C-alpha positions in Angstrom: 167.7 -11.3 167.1 167.8 -11.7 163.3 167.3 -14.9 161.2 171.0 -15.1 160.6 171.8 -14.9 164.3 169.2 -17.5 165.1 170.6 -19.9 162.5 174.1 -19.3 163.7 173.1 -19.9 167.3 171.4 -23.2 166.6 174.3 -24.3 164.5 176.7 -23.5 167.3 174.7 -25.0 170.1 173.4 -28.2 168.7 175.1 -28.5 165.3 171.9 -28.4 163.3 171.8 -26.3 160.1 168.4 -24.5 159.6 167.9 -23.8 155.9 166.9 -20.2 155.0 165.8 -20.3 151.4 165.5 -16.7 150.1 163.4 -17.8 147.1 160.7 -19.3 149.5 157.7 -16.9 149.4 156.9 -17.8 153.1 160.4 -16.5 154.0 159.9 -13.0 152.8 158.8 -11.7 156.3 161.6 -10.2 158.4 160.6 -11.8 161.7 159.4 -15.3 160.5 161.8 -18.0 159.4 160.2 -20.8 157.4 162.5 -23.7 157.6 162.7 -27.5 157.5 163.6 -29.4 160.6 164.3 -33.1 160.1 162.6 -35.5 162.5 165.9 -36.8 163.8 166.8 -33.2 164.8 163.4 -32.0 165.9 163.6 -32.7 169.6 167.0 -31.1 170.1 165.9 -28.0 168.1 162.5 -27.7 169.8 164.2 -28.0 173.2 166.7 -25.3 172.4 164.0 -23.0 171.0 161.8 -23.5 174.1 164.8 -22.8 176.3 165.4 -19.6 174.5 161.7 -18.6 174.6 161.4 -18.6 170.8 157.9 -19.5 169.5 157.6 -21.9 166.6 154.8 -23.9 165.0 154.4 -26.7 162.6 153.4 -25.9 159.0 153.5 -28.8 156.5 155.4 -32.1 156.9 158.8 -31.2 158.3 158.5 -27.4 157.8 158.1 -25.0 160.6 157.5 -21.3 161.2 160.0 -19.9 163.7 159.1 -16.4 165.1 162.3 -14.5 165.6 
């Protein structure tokens, strides 16, 4: 699964847009998506990622690393 496929899947399943900023230095790795997840969307997004078996971890404030 690529970053684009993951972003599209989350958008389709729970209607949450995960930003993928190409200028973010932490987003340069191919298999790690550094993205912001709002608090109001966190539980739905975390539930979907856990259901799919995709690992993620908190970084700073509302930013997360998602391991694709």
